[in-house]
HTML snippet that shows the backbone in 3Dmol.js (N, CA, C, O; Angstrom):
<script src="https://3Dmol.org/build/3Dmol-min.js"></script>
<div id="view" style="width:600px;height:400px;position:relative"></div>
<script>
const pdb = `
ATOM      1  N   MET A   1      22.515  18.266 -33.114  1.00  0.00           N
ATOM      2  CA  MET A   1      21.467  17.288 -32.944  1.00  0.00           C
ATOM      3  C   MET A   1      20.998  17.330 -31.483  1.00  0.00           C
ATOM      4  O   MET A   1      21.815  17.170 -30.576  1.00  0.00           O
ATOM      5  N   PRO A   2      19.699  17.544 -31.240  1.00  0.00           N
ATOM      6  CA  PRO A   2      19.200  17.644 -29.863  1.00  0.00           C
ATOM      7  C   PRO A   2      19.244  16.295 -29.160  1.00  0.00           C
ATOM      8  O   PRO A   2      19.110  15.242 -29.783  1.00  0.00           O
ATOM      9  N   GLU A   3      19.433  16.355 -27.852  1.00  0.00           N
ATOM     10  CA  GLU A   3      19.450  15.120 -27.064  1.00  0.00           C
ATOM     11  C   GLU A   3      18.020  14.602 -26.903  1.00  0.00           C
ATOM     12  O   GLU A   3      17.087  15.394 -26.769  1.00  0.00           O
ATOM     13  N   PRO A   4      17.844  13.286 -26.915  1.00  0.00           N
ATOM     14  CA  PRO A   4      16.488  12.739 -26.746  1.00  0.00           C
ATOM     15  C   PRO A   4      15.977  13.010 -25.333  1.00  0.00           C
ATOM     16  O   PRO A   4      16.748  13.071 -24.375  1.00  0.00           O
ATOM     17  N   SER A   5      14.669  13.169 -25.231  1.00  0.00           N
ATOM     18  CA  SER A   5      14.062  13.379 -23.916  1.00  0.00           C
ATOM     19  C   SER A   5      14.052  12.058 -23.146  1.00  0.00           C
ATOM     20  O   SER A   5      14.264  10.986 -23.713  1.00  0.00           O
ATOM     21  N   ILE A   6      13.806  12.165 -21.863  1.00  0.00           N
ATOM     22  CA  ILE A   6      13.709  10.967 -21.017  1.00  0.00           C
ATOM     23  C   ILE A   6      12.602  10.049 -21.547  1.00  0.00           C
ATOM     24  O   ILE A   6      12.766   8.829 -21.584  1.00  0.00           O
ATOM     25  N   GLU A   7      11.497  10.632 -21.950  1.00  0.00           N
ATOM     26  CA  GLU A   7      10.388   9.829 -22.477  1.00  0.00           C
ATOM     27  C   GLU A   7      10.796   9.092 -23.751  1.00  0.00           C
ATOM     28  O   GLU A   7      10.420   7.936 -23.950  1.00  0.00           O
ATOM     29  N   ASP A   8      11.569   9.764 -24.619  1.00  0.00           N
ATOM     30  CA  ASP A   8      12.048   9.112 -25.840  1.00  0.00           C
ATOM     31  C   ASP A   8      12.954   7.929 -25.506  1.00  0.00           C
ATOM     32  O   ASP A   8      12.859   6.868 -26.123  1.00  0.00           O
ATOM     33  N   VAL A   9      13.824   8.121 -24.533  1.00  0.00           N
ATOM     34  CA  VAL A   9      14.734   7.052 -24.118  1.00  0.00           C
ATOM     35  C   VAL A   9      13.941   5.877 -23.553  1.00  0.00           C
ATOM     36  O   VAL A   9      14.237   4.720 -23.853  1.00  0.00           O
ATOM     37  N   LYS A  10      12.933   6.178 -22.733  1.00  0.00           N
ATOM     38  CA  LYS A  10      12.105   5.114 -22.158  1.00  0.00           C
ATOM     39  C   LYS A  10      11.375   4.333 -23.253  1.00  0.00           C
ATOM     40  O   LYS A  10      11.308   3.105 -23.209  1.00  0.00           O
ATOM     41  N   LYS A  11      10.836   5.046 -24.222  1.00  0.00           N
ATOM     42  CA  LYS A  11      10.125   4.382 -25.323  1.00  0.00           C
ATOM     43  C   LYS A  11      11.074   3.508 -26.129  1.00  0.00           C
ATOM     44  O   LYS A  11      10.719   2.396 -26.520  1.00  0.00           O
ATOM     45  N   GLN A  12      12.282   4.009 -26.377  1.00  0.00           N
ATOM     46  CA  GLN A  12      13.275   3.231 -27.129  1.00  0.00           C
ATOM     47  C   GLN A  12      13.686   1.984 -26.357  1.00  0.00           C
ATOM     48  O   GLN A  12      13.822   0.906 -26.935  1.00  0.00           O
ATOM     49  N   ALA A  13      13.880   2.133 -25.058  1.00  0.00           N
ATOM     50  CA  ALA A  13      14.267   0.991 -24.225  1.00  0.00           C
ATOM     51  C   ALA A  13      13.160  -0.057 -24.207  1.00  0.00           C
ATOM     52  O   ALA A  13      13.430  -1.253 -24.316  1.00  0.00           O
ATOM     53  N   LEU A  14      11.916   0.392 -24.070  1.00  0.00           N
ATOM     54  CA  LEU A  14      10.788  -0.540 -24.056  1.00  0.00           C
ATOM     55  C   LEU A  14      10.681  -1.263 -25.396  1.00  0.00           C
ATOM     56  O   LEU A  14      10.458  -2.473 -25.435  1.00  0.00           O
ATOM     57  N   ALA A  15      10.837  -0.528 -26.484  1.00  0.00           N
ATOM     58  CA  ALA A  15      10.748  -1.141 -27.811  1.00  0.00           C
ATOM     59  C   ALA A  15      11.871  -2.152 -28.030  1.00  0.00           C
ATOM     60  O   ALA A  15      11.636  -3.237 -28.562  1.00  0.00           O
ATOM     61  N   ALA A  16      13.079  -1.802 -27.625  1.00  0.00           N
ATOM     62  CA  ALA A  16      14.223  -2.698 -27.816  1.00  0.00           C
ATOM     63  C   ALA A  16      14.075  -3.973 -26.977  1.00  0.00           C
ATOM     64  O   ALA A  16      14.340  -5.075 -27.457  1.00  0.00           O
ATOM     65  N   LEU A  17      13.653  -3.811 -25.737  1.00  0.00           N
ATOM     66  CA  LEU A  17      13.491  -4.972 -24.867  1.00  0.00           C
ATOM     67  C   LEU A  17      12.323  -5.850 -25.342  1.00  0.00           C
ATOM     68  O   LEU A  17      12.409  -7.078 -25.312  1.00  0.00           O
ATOM     69  N   THR A  18      11.248  -5.215 -25.773  1.00  0.00           N
ATOM     70  CA  THR A  18      10.119  -5.968 -26.320  1.00  0.00           C
ATOM     71  C   THR A  18      10.572  -6.774 -27.532  1.00  0.00           C
ATOM     72  O   THR A  18      10.241  -7.953 -27.655  1.00  0.00           O
ATOM     73  N   ALA A  19      11.323  -6.146 -28.418  1.00  0.00           N
ATOM     74  CA  ALA A  19      11.826  -6.835 -29.618  1.00  0.00           C
ATOM     75  C   ALA A  19      12.704  -8.021 -29.235  1.00  0.00           C
ATOM     76  O   ALA A  19      12.661  -9.066 -29.885  1.00  0.00           O
ATOM     77  N   GLN A  20      13.491  -7.863 -28.192  1.00  0.00           N
ATOM     78  CA  GLN A  20      14.358  -8.951 -27.725  1.00  0.00           C
ATOM     79  C   GLN A  20      13.518 -10.144 -27.243  1.00  0.00           C
ATOM     80  O   GLN A  20      13.828 -11.296 -27.547  1.00  0.00           O
ATOM     81  N   PHE A  21      12.459  -9.852 -26.495  1.00  0.00           N
ATOM     82  CA  PHE A  21      11.594 -10.933 -26.010  1.00  0.00           C
ATOM     83  C   PHE A  21      10.849 -11.605 -27.169  1.00  0.00           C
ATOM     84  O   PHE A  21      10.672 -12.823 -27.173  1.00  0.00           O
ATOM     85  N   VAL A  22      10.415 -10.811 -28.147  1.00  0.00           N
ATOM     86  CA  VAL A  22       9.752 -11.382 -29.326  1.00  0.00           C
ATOM     87  C   VAL A  22      10.734 -12.278 -30.071  1.00  0.00           C
ATOM     88  O   VAL A  22      10.373 -13.366 -30.519  1.00  0.00           O
ATOM     89  N   GLN A  23      11.969 -11.821 -30.202  1.00  0.00           N
ATOM     90  CA  GLN A  23      12.997 -12.607 -30.884  1.00  0.00           C
ATOM     91  C   GLN A  23      13.238 -13.936 -30.166  1.00  0.00           C
ATOM     92  O   GLN A  23      13.600 -14.928 -30.799  1.00  0.00           O
ATOM     93  N   GLN A  24      13.038 -13.956 -28.859  1.00  0.00           N
ATOM     94  CA  GLN A  24      13.207 -15.185 -28.076  1.00  0.00           C
ATOM     95  C   GLN A  24      11.996 -16.114 -28.210  1.00  0.00           C
ATOM     96  O   GLN A  24      11.994 -17.224 -27.679  1.00  0.00           O
ATOM     97  N   GLY A  25      10.955 -15.641 -28.934  1.00  0.00           N
ATOM     98  CA  GLY A  25       9.802 -16.490 -29.193  1.00  0.00           C
ATOM     99  C   GLY A  25       8.548 -16.172 -28.403  1.00  0.00           C
ATOM    100  O   GLY A  25       7.560 -16.898 -28.509  1.00  0.00           O
ATOM    101  N   HIS A  26       8.558 -15.113 -27.617  1.00  0.00           N
ATOM    102  CA  HIS A  26       7.372 -14.741 -26.845  1.00  0.00           C
ATOM    103  C   HIS A  26       6.399 -13.970 -27.732  1.00  0.00           C
ATOM    104  O   HIS A  26       6.829 -13.191 -28.583  1.00  0.00           O
ATOM    105  N   PRO A  27       5.091 -14.174 -27.547  1.00  0.00           N
ATOM    106  CA  PRO A  27       4.110 -13.400 -28.305  1.00  0.00           C
ATOM    107  C   PRO A  27       4.259 -11.899 -28.006  1.00  0.00           C
ATOM    108  O   PRO A  27       4.645 -11.515 -26.902  1.00  0.00           O
ATOM    109  N   GLU A  28       3.952 -11.070 -28.990  1.00  0.00           N
ATOM    110  CA  GLU A  28       4.123  -9.612 -28.876  1.00  0.00           C
ATOM    111  C   GLU A  28       3.461  -9.038 -27.627  1.00  0.00           C
ATOM    112  O   GLU A  28       4.080  -8.262 -26.899  1.00  0.00           O
ATOM    113  N   GLN A  29       2.209  -9.414 -27.376  1.00  0.00           N
ATOM    114  CA  GLN A  29       1.506  -8.826 -26.235  1.00  0.00           C
ATOM    115  C   GLN A  29       2.180  -9.190 -24.915  1.00  0.00           C
ATOM    116  O   GLN A  29       2.252  -8.355 -24.014  1.00  0.00           O
ATOM    117  N   TYR A  30       2.672 -10.413 -24.785  1.00  0.00           N
ATOM    118  CA  TYR A  30       3.361 -10.818 -23.563  1.00  0.00           C
ATOM    119  C   TYR A  30       4.753 -10.200 -23.485  1.00  0.00           C
ATOM    120  O   TYR A  30       5.231  -9.843 -22.408  1.00  0.00           O
ATOM    121  N   ALA A  31       5.385 -10.082 -24.633  1.00  0.00           N
ATOM    122  CA  ALA A  31       6.732  -9.501 -24.671  1.00  0.00           C
ATOM    123  C   ALA A  31       6.722  -8.065 -24.161  1.00  0.00           C
ATOM    124  O   ALA A  31       7.634  -7.652 -23.445  1.00  0.00           O
ATOM    125  N   GLN A  32       5.699  -7.310 -24.525  1.00  0.00           N
ATOM    126  CA  GLN A  32       5.631  -5.918 -24.057  1.00  0.00           C
ATOM    127  C   GLN A  32       5.400  -5.865 -22.548  1.00  0.00           C
ATOM    128  O   GLN A  32       5.980  -5.026 -21.859  1.00  0.00           O
ATOM    129  N   ILE A  33       4.565  -6.748 -22.042  1.00  0.00           N
ATOM    130  CA  ILE A  33       4.338  -6.799 -20.586  1.00  0.00           C
ATOM    131  C   ILE A  33       5.621  -7.213 -19.874  1.00  0.00           C
ATOM    132  O   ILE A  33       5.987  -6.622 -18.858  1.00  0.00           O
ATOM    133  N   MET A  34       6.297  -8.217 -20.399  1.00  0.00           N
ATOM    134  CA  MET A  34       7.553  -8.673 -19.795  1.00  0.00           C
ATOM    135  C   MET A  34       8.589  -7.548 -19.795  1.00  0.00           C
ATOM    136  O   MET A  34       9.304  -7.362 -18.811  1.00  0.00           O
ATOM    137  N   ALA A  35       8.670  -6.803 -20.890  1.00  0.00           N
ATOM    138  CA  ALA A  35       9.627  -5.698 -20.986  1.00  0.00           C
ATOM    139  C   ALA A  35       9.284  -4.601 -19.980  1.00  0.00           C
ATOM    140  O   ALA A  35      10.167  -4.060 -19.314  1.00  0.00           O
ATOM    141  N   THR A  36       8.007  -4.283 -19.877  1.00  0.00           N
ATOM    142  CA  THR A  36       7.571  -3.259 -18.920  1.00  0.00           C
ATOM    143  C   THR A  36       7.926  -3.674 -17.498  1.00  0.00           C
ATOM    144  O   THR A  36       8.435  -2.868 -16.719  1.00  0.00           O
ATOM    145  N   LEU A  37       7.659  -4.925 -17.165  1.00  0.00           N
ATOM    146  CA  LEU A  37       7.972  -5.426 -15.819  1.00  0.00           C
ATOM    147  C   LEU A  37       9.477  -5.434 -15.548  1.00  0.00           C
ATOM    148  O   LEU A  37       9.910  -5.112 -14.442  1.00  0.00           O
ATOM    149  N   ALA A  38      10.263  -5.795 -16.540  1.00  0.00           N
ATOM    150  CA  ALA A  38      11.723  -5.809 -16.372  1.00  0.00           C
ATOM    151  C   ALA A  38      12.246  -4.404 -16.116  1.00  0.00           C
ATOM    152  O   ALA A  38      13.107  -4.203 -15.260  1.00  0.00           O
ATOM    153  N   ILE A  39      11.729  -3.437 -16.855  1.00  0.00           N
ATOM    154  CA  ILE A  39      12.160  -2.048 -16.661  1.00  0.00           C
ATOM    155  C   ILE A  39      11.704  -1.539 -15.300  1.00  0.00           C
ATOM    156  O   ILE A  39      12.461  -0.857 -14.609  1.00  0.00           O
ATOM    157  N   PHE A  40      10.482  -1.863 -14.911  1.00  0.00           N
ATOM    158  CA  PHE A  40       9.957  -1.450 -13.619  1.00  0.00           C
ATOM    159  C   PHE A  40      10.782  -2.039 -12.478  1.00  0.00           C
ATOM    160  O   PHE A  40      11.117  -1.334 -11.526  1.00  0.00           O
ATOM    161  N   GLN A  41      11.109  -3.320 -12.570  1.00  0.00           N
ATOM    162  CA  GLN A  41      11.912  -3.983 -11.538  1.00  0.00           C
ATOM    163  C   GLN A  41      13.297  -3.334 -11.424  1.00  0.00           C
ATOM    164  O   GLN A  41      13.802  -3.119 -10.322  1.00  0.00           O
ATOM    165  N   THR A  42      13.892  -3.032 -12.556  1.00  0.00           N
ATOM    166  CA  THR A  42      15.202  -2.388 -12.553  1.00  0.00           C
ATOM    167  C   THR A  42      15.127  -1.015 -11.902  1.00  0.00           C
ATOM    168  O   THR A  42      16.022  -0.628 -11.150  1.00  0.00           O
ATOM    169  N   ASP A  43      14.052  -0.276 -12.193  1.00  0.00           N
ATOM    170  CA  ASP A  43      13.870   1.038 -11.588  1.00  0.00           C
ATOM    171  C   ASP A  43      13.720   0.924 -10.070  1.00  0.00           C
ATOM    172  O   ASP A  43      14.272   1.735  -9.327  1.00  0.00           O
ATOM    173  N   LEU A  44      12.977  -0.080  -9.615  1.00  0.00           N
ATOM    174  CA  LEU A  44      12.830  -0.291  -8.170  1.00  0.00           C
ATOM    175  C   LEU A  44      14.180  -0.609  -7.519  1.00  0.00           C
ATOM    176  O   LEU A  44      14.492  -0.102  -6.441  1.00  0.00           O
ATOM    177  N   GLU A  45      14.965  -1.442  -8.176  1.00  0.00           N
ATOM    178  CA  GLU A  45      16.282  -1.792  -7.637  1.00  0.00           C
ATOM    179  C   GLU A  45      17.193  -0.568  -7.582  1.00  0.00           C
ATOM    180  O   GLU A  45      17.953  -0.397  -6.629  1.00  0.00           O
ATOM    181  N   LEU A  46      17.115   0.285  -8.613  1.00  0.00           N
ATOM    182  CA  LEU A  46      17.902   1.519  -8.614  1.00  0.00           C
ATOM    183  C   LEU A  46      17.490   2.412  -7.452  1.00  0.00           C
ATOM    184  O   LEU A  46      18.344   2.921  -6.726  1.00  0.00           O
ATOM    185  N   ARG A  47      16.202   2.603  -7.276  1.00  0.00           N
ATOM    186  CA  ARG A  47      15.733   3.472  -6.188  1.00  0.00           C
ATOM    187  C   ARG A  47      16.095   2.899  -4.818  1.00  0.00           C
ATOM    188  O   ARG A  47      16.411   3.656  -3.900  1.00  0.00           O
ATOM    189  N   ASN A  48      16.055   1.595  -4.671  1.00  0.00           N
ATOM    190  CA  ASN A  48      16.470   0.975  -3.423  1.00  0.00           C
ATOM    191  C   ASN A  48      17.959   1.222  -3.166  1.00  0.00           C
ATOM    192  O   ASN A  48      18.356   1.530  -2.042  1.00  0.00           O
ATOM    193  N   ALA A  49      18.770   1.089  -4.202  1.00  0.00           N
ATOM    194  CA  ALA A  49      20.208   1.344  -4.068  1.00  0.00           C
ATOM    195  C   ALA A  49      20.466   2.813  -3.721  1.00  0.00           C
ATOM    196  O   ALA A  49      21.337   3.117  -2.907  1.00  0.00           O
ATOM    197  N   GLN A  50      19.714   3.713  -4.335  1.00  0.00           N
ATOM    198  CA  GLN A  50      19.878   5.132  -4.031  1.00  0.00           C
ATOM    199  C   GLN A  50      19.539   5.414  -2.572  1.00  0.00           C
ATOM    200  O   GLN A  50      20.271   6.132  -1.891  1.00  0.00           O
ATOM    201  N   MET A  51      18.433   4.853  -2.090  1.00  0.00           N
ATOM    202  CA  MET A  51      18.018   5.080  -0.708  1.00  0.00           C
ATOM    203  C   MET A  51      19.032   4.479   0.265  1.00  0.00           C
ATOM    204  O   MET A  51      19.356   5.093   1.282  1.00  0.00           O
ATOM    205  N   THR A  52      19.526   3.298  -0.039  1.00  0.00           N
ATOM    206  CA  THR A  52      20.529   2.657   0.813  1.00  0.00           C
ATOM    207  C   THR A  52      21.797   3.498   0.877  1.00  0.00           C
ATOM    208  O   THR A  52      22.359   3.697   1.954  1.00  0.00           O
ATOM    209  N   ARG A  53      22.246   3.988  -0.268  1.00  0.00           N
ATOM    210  CA  ARG A  53      23.453   4.820  -0.312  1.00  0.00           C
ATOM    211  C   ARG A  53      23.244   6.119   0.453  1.00  0.00           C
ATOM    212  O   ARG A  53      24.120   6.549   1.204  1.00  0.00           O
ATOM    213  N   LEU A  54      22.082   6.745   0.262  1.00  0.00           N
ATOM    214  CA  LEU A  54      21.784   8.001   0.956  1.00  0.00           C
ATOM    215  C   LEU A  54      21.759   7.801   2.466  1.00  0.00           C
ATOM    216  O   LEU A  54      22.349   8.588   3.207  1.00  0.00           O
ATOM    217  N   LEU A  55      21.082   6.757   2.925  1.00  0.00           N
ATOM    218  CA  LEU A  55      21.028   6.510   4.365  1.00  0.00           C
ATOM    219  C   LEU A  55      22.412   6.164   4.926  1.00  0.00           C
ATOM    220  O   LEU A  55      22.756   6.573   6.035  1.00  0.00           O
ATOM    221  N   GLY A  56      23.192   5.418   4.165  1.00  0.00           N
ATOM    222  CA  GLY A  56      24.561   5.115   4.603  1.00  0.00           C
ATOM    223  C   GLY A  56      25.407   6.366   4.723  1.00  0.00           C
ATOM    224  O   GLY A  56      26.177   6.515   5.672  1.00  0.00           O
ATOM    225  N   TRP A  57      25.266   7.265   3.760  1.00  0.00           N
ATOM    226  CA  TRP A  57      26.008   8.531   3.786  1.00  0.00           C
ATOM    227  C   TRP A  57      25.577   9.377   4.977  1.00  0.00           C
ATOM    228  O   TRP A  57      26.413   9.963   5.664  1.00  0.00           O
ATOM    229  N   LEU A  58      24.273   9.439   5.218  1.00  0.00           N
ATOM    230  CA  LEU A  58      23.786  10.199   6.367  1.00  0.00           C
ATOM    231  C   LEU A  58      24.320   9.618   7.668  1.00  0.00           C
ATOM    232  O   LEU A  58      24.751  10.357   8.553  1.00  0.00           O
ATOM    233  N   LYS A  59      24.290   8.307   7.781  1.00  0.00           N
ATOM    234  CA  LYS A  59      24.762   7.661   9.008  1.00  0.00           C
ATOM    235  C   LYS A  59      26.236   7.949   9.253  1.00  0.00           C
ATOM    236  O   LYS A  59      26.649   8.196  10.386  1.00  0.00           O
ATOM    237  N   GLN A  60      27.028   7.916   8.184  1.00  0.00           N
ATOM    238  CA  GLN A  60      28.469   8.119   8.321  1.00  0.00           C
ATOM    239  C   GLN A  60      28.851   9.588   8.496  1.00  0.00           C
ATOM    240  O   GLN A  60      29.659   9.928   9.360  1.00  0.00           O
ATOM    241  N   ASP A  61      28.262  10.454   7.670  1.00  0.00           N
ATOM    242  CA  ASP A  61      28.721  11.847   7.646  1.00  0.00           C
ATOM    243  C   ASP A  61      27.792  12.839   8.329  1.00  0.00           C
ATOM    244  O   ASP A  61      28.185  13.977   8.588  1.00  0.00           O
ATOM    245  N   HIS A  62      26.573  12.425   8.622  1.00  0.00           N
ATOM    246  CA  HIS A  62      25.602  13.344   9.231  1.00  0.00           C
ATOM    247  C   HIS A  62      24.765  12.599  10.263  1.00  0.00           C
ATOM    248  O   HIS A  62      23.536  12.576  10.198  1.00  0.00           O
ATOM    249  N   ALA A  63      25.460  11.997  11.208  1.00  0.00           N
ATOM    250  CA  ALA A  63      24.796  11.166  12.216  1.00  0.00           C
ATOM    251  C   ALA A  63      23.711  11.926  12.968  1.00  0.00           C
ATOM    252  O   ALA A  63      22.753  11.327  13.457  1.00  0.00           O
ATOM    253  N   GLU A  64      23.863  13.248  13.059  1.00  0.00           N
ATOM    254  CA  GLU A  64      22.896  14.043  13.820  1.00  0.00           C
ATOM    255  C   GLU A  64      21.496  14.024  13.186  1.00  0.00           C
ATOM    256  O   GLU A  64      20.514  14.271  13.887  1.00  0.00           O
ATOM    257  N   ILE A  65      21.381  13.744  11.904  1.00  0.00           N
ATOM    258  CA  ILE A  65      20.064  13.676  11.271  1.00  0.00           C
ATOM    259  C   ILE A  65      19.725  12.278  10.754  1.00  0.00           C
ATOM    260  O   ILE A  65      18.634  12.058  10.228  1.00  0.00           O
ATOM    261  N   TYR A  66      20.648  11.342  10.901  1.00  0.00           N
ATOM    262  CA  TYR A  66      20.416   9.986  10.390  1.00  0.00           C
ATOM    263  C   TYR A  66      19.175   9.342  11.003  1.00  0.00           C
ATOM    264  O   TYR A  66      18.332   8.816  10.277  1.00  0.00           O
ATOM    265  N   GLU A  67      19.052   9.376  12.324  1.00  0.00           N
ATOM    266  CA  GLU A  67      17.919   8.731  12.999  1.00  0.00           C
ATOM    267  C   GLU A  67      16.599   9.315  12.520  1.00  0.00           C
ATOM    268  O   GLU A  67      15.633   8.582  12.309  1.00  0.00           O
ATOM    269  N   GLN A  68      16.554  10.626  12.349  1.00  0.00           N
ATOM    270  CA  GLN A  68      15.346  11.281  11.875  1.00  0.00           C
ATOM    271  C   GLN A  68      15.023  10.848  10.440  1.00  0.00           C
ATOM    272  O   GLN A  68      13.861  10.605  10.113  1.00  0.00           O
ATOM    273  N   ALA A  69      16.038  10.751   9.592  1.00  0.00           N
ATOM    274  CA  ALA A  69      15.841  10.324   8.202  1.00  0.00           C
ATOM    275  C   ALA A  69      15.386   8.866   8.147  1.00  0.00           C
ATOM    276  O   ALA A  69      14.480   8.525   7.387  1.00  0.00           O
ATOM    277  N   ALA A  70      16.008   8.017   8.945  1.00  0.00           N
ATOM    278  CA  ALA A  70      15.632   6.601   8.964  1.00  0.00           C
ATOM    279  C   ALA A  70      14.193   6.437   9.445  1.00  0.00           C
ATOM    280  O   ALA A  70      13.455   5.600   8.925  1.00  0.00           O
ATOM    281  N   LYS A  71      13.796   7.223  10.425  1.00  0.00           N
ATOM    282  CA  LYS A  71      12.418   7.168  10.915  1.00  0.00           C
ATOM    283  C   LYS A  71      11.450   7.630   9.835  1.00  0.00           C
ATOM    284  O   LYS A  71      10.380   7.045   9.668  1.00  0.00           O
ATOM    285  N   LEU A  72      11.815   8.671   9.106  1.00  0.00           N
ATOM    286  CA  LEU A  72      10.961   9.154   8.023  1.00  0.00           C
ATOM    287  C   LEU A  72      10.780   8.078   6.953  1.00  0.00           C
ATOM    288  O   LEU A  72       9.670   7.863   6.465  1.00  0.00           O
ATOM    289  N   VAL A  73      11.864   7.408   6.593  1.00  0.00           N
ATOM    290  CA  VAL A  73      11.789   6.327   5.608  1.00  0.00           C
ATOM    291  C   VAL A  73      10.858   5.220   6.114  1.00  0.00           C
ATOM    292  O   VAL A  73      10.029   4.715   5.357  1.00  0.00           O
ATOM    293  N   GLU A  74      10.988   4.850   7.365  1.00  0.00           N
ATOM    294  CA  GLU A  74      10.141   3.807   7.949  1.00  0.00           C
ATOM    295  C   GLU A  74       8.689   4.262   8.007  1.00  0.00           C
ATOM    296  O   GLU A  74       7.787   3.474   7.722  1.00  0.00           O
ATOM    297  N   ASP A  75       8.447   5.516   8.368  1.00  0.00           N
ATOM    298  CA  ASP A  75       7.078   6.047   8.416  1.00  0.00           C
ATOM    299  C   ASP A  75       6.417   6.007   7.038  1.00  0.00           C
ATOM    300  O   ASP A  75       5.233   5.691   6.919  1.00  0.00           O
ATOM    301  N   VAL A  76       7.176   6.324   6.021  1.00  0.00           N
ATOM    302  CA  VAL A  76       6.647   6.277   4.656  1.00  0.00           C
ATOM    303  C   VAL A  76       6.290   4.844   4.285  1.00  0.00           C
ATOM    304  O   VAL A  76       5.247   4.606   3.676  1.00  0.00           O
ATOM    305  N   ARG A  77       7.143   3.887   4.646  1.00  0.00           N
ATOM    306  CA  ARG A  77       6.853   2.478   4.365  1.00  0.00           C
ATOM    307  C   ARG A  77       5.565   2.042   5.033  1.00  0.00           C
ATOM    308  O   ARG A  77       4.717   1.420   4.394  1.00  0.00           O
ATOM    309  N   VAL A  78       5.406   2.362   6.319  1.00  0.00           N
ATOM    310  CA  VAL A  78       4.208   1.974   7.066  1.00  0.00           C
ATOM    311  C   VAL A  78       2.976   2.637   6.455  1.00  0.00           C
ATOM    312  O   VAL A  78       1.944   1.988   6.286  1.00  0.00           O
ATOM    313  N   GLU A  79       3.074   3.900   6.131  1.00  0.00           N
ATOM    314  CA  GLU A  79       1.962   4.629   5.523  1.00  0.00           C
ATOM    315  C   GLU A  79       1.572   3.990   4.179  1.00  0.00           C
ATOM    316  O   GLU A  79       0.389   3.819   3.885  1.00  0.00           O
ATOM    317  N   PHE A  80       2.547   3.653   3.402  1.00  0.00           N
ATOM    318  CA  PHE A  80       2.298   3.031   2.100  1.00  0.00           C
ATOM    319  C   PHE A  80       1.609   1.671   2.263  1.00  0.00           C
ATOM    320  O   PHE A  80       0.628   1.380   1.579  1.00  0.00           O
ATOM    321  N   GLU A  81       2.127   0.852   3.165  1.00  0.00           N
ATOM    322  CA  GLU A  81       1.526  -0.458   3.399  1.00  0.00           C
ATOM    323  C   GLU A  81       0.109  -0.348   3.933  1.00  0.00           C
ATOM    324  O   GLU A  81      -0.742  -1.178   3.613  1.00  0.00           O
ATOM    325  N   THR A  82      -0.150   0.660   4.735  1.00  0.00           N
ATOM    326  CA  THR A  82      -1.486   0.873   5.282  1.00  0.00           C
ATOM    327  C   THR A  82      -2.464   1.219   4.163  1.00  0.00           C
ATOM    328  O   THR A  82      -3.605   0.760   4.164  1.00  0.00           O
ATOM    329  N   ARG A  83      -2.009   2.035   3.206  1.00  0.00           N
ATOM    330  CA  ARG A  83      -2.872   2.402   2.079  1.00  0.00           C
ATOM    331  C   ARG A  83      -3.190   1.200   1.197  1.00  0.00           C
ATOM    332  O   ARG A  83      -4.276   1.113   0.625  1.00  0.00           O
ATOM    333  N   LEU A  84      -2.246   0.281   1.090  1.00  0.00           N
ATOM    334  CA  LEU A  84      -2.485  -0.909   0.266  1.00  0.00           C
ATOM    335  C   LEU A  84      -3.393  -1.872   0.987  1.00  0.00           C
ATOM    336  O   LEU A  84      -3.712  -2.935   0.456  1.00  0.00           O
TER     337      LEU A  84
END
`;
const viewer = $3Dmol.createViewer("view");
viewer.addModel(pdb, "pdb");
viewer.setStyle({}, {cartoon: {color: "spectrum"}});
viewer.zoomTo();
viewer.render();
</script>
């Protein structure tokens, strides 16, 4: 049996979470938006944790490039905020 693709997993997760919100009494259209936002928020938290762990590892084990990496992360943040 082939493993499901990432897209299949995402669709299943969205459908399951939407169904959960509908079961709680939310209208279908709002439930899907709520599910999408919940998944998006979780993804942001995961990426933040990954970046924090990576920067911590660089600081501890590769101090010679930590400052450069931290500056790059900050530059990306400033660039992103400027575009918004």
